[in-house]
C-alpha positions, 0 to 999 in steps of 0.5 A: 597922661596916657591911659594904661589898660589893666590887661596890658600891665606887666610885672614890674612895669611902671604905672601912671594912670586912672582907675575906678575904685570898686571897693576899699578895705580899711587900713591895717597896722604893720605887725613889725613896725609903726604905720599902716597899709590898705587895699583898694580894688581897682577896675577899668574897661578891661578888668580888675586889679588890687592895689596895696598902698604901703603907707610908711610909718606915718599912720595919720598920713595913710589914713588921710589918703584912705579917706580922700576917696570913696567907692566909684571914684576915679583915682590917679595911681602911680606905682609899680605893677606886680604879677601875683604868684598865681599868674592871674592876680595883679597888684600895684604897689604904691607907697610913700617915696615910690608912688601915690594914690589920689582922687582924680579930677576930670575923666571920661567915664567910658574909659572904665566901663566896657560897652557892647560893640553891637548897635543897641538900637538895632538889637532893641528893634529886633526884640520889638519886632519879635514881640510884634510877631506874637499871636497870643494876646495875653503874652503880647500884652505882658511883653508890651507892658515891659517894652513900652515902659521907657524907664524899663527899656532904658535900664534893660539896654544899659544893664550888663549881662553879668559882672565877670561870668558872661556879657559883662559890659553895658548892653550885655543883657540886651545882647545876651537876651537877643542871642537867646531869642535867636537860639529859640527861634532856631529850635522852633524850626527843629521842633515846630510843636513847641509853643512859639509864643510861650517860648519866645516870652521866656527867652525875652523875659528870663533875665529881666531881674538883672536890671535890679541885680546890677548897677553901673557907675564907673564900674559894674557892681552887684546891688544889695538886692541882687546879692541877697535875692538874685536876679531870678527871684527879683525877675519873678517878682517883676513879672508877677507885678506886671501880670497883676496889672493885666485883667483876665490874665490866665492863671495857667499861663502865668504859672508857665511864664513864671516857671520858665523864669524860675527854672532857666538856670536848670539846677538848684546849685546854679540858682534855680529853685525848680528844674524845667518841667515842660519843653519850652522851659527846657529850651529857654534853659539850654539856650541861656546856658549855650549863649553864656558858655559860648561867650566865655569860650569866645572871650577867652580865645580873644584875649588869652594873655598867654603864648601857650596853646591853652589857657585855664578859664576860671569861668569855665573851670577847664583849660581852653584850647587856643589854636 
């Protein structure tokens, strides 16, 4: 079958394609008749939709369909796309007599998870070149403890920068980190009094906790650890564990690097337990925020899904001008 992308589905259009299962909600009985229905979250490389399977009066048959697949499976859906009243949420109605939902056989995983358009090898080489330029022996040893670790590097290069907010694709963490490094290098030209090695260590390490916050299968999801603790707390734990392996690492330097990680979201309402209290920490915070916000603006303009001169962005919580 021809692959239909979620972003291209129109109200009332026929659907006959494969999607990844992001979540399932158990069957619910109809209020006014026999039978049941259930909801499934679906995704592909372009977005997410919600499917409602209207199961008819045969409850056992509906329960059997529900039990025939699990989260992260790929399913074949035949149905009708329906645009929600809010103009944003799309559901697919699939039911007895008008559609079907069944586990798929063969499929290409790359059809379901978006990936960075940048060259991963080139980006990683830039990170490694930046580490090679570090003068402070303790900071360089800390950075190398991560980036000479093949398992960590593999995770770092294949982790998204987020699920929906920014750089939400495989390789997004590496891409975002490199952008923050570039911004911080530019700040050094304006404010040469900043501690270059300290600043760049914060730029490189600030989001390492995302390697444990997200997981990638046929979709991108948050881990239980990520939900319960978040990447800032996880990242600090990873940082302190590595520092503990380095004999003689200065206590004051450990506290500064840890502070840059803990404060890089700027405010408590955004997940940081402390606010930046020295210039390098402030610089990492604003470099991180700048790249995230610019990514949100750019991706909104690239795929506005409207012919109007503006579109409301739920990420930015404002209208974005499109001309």
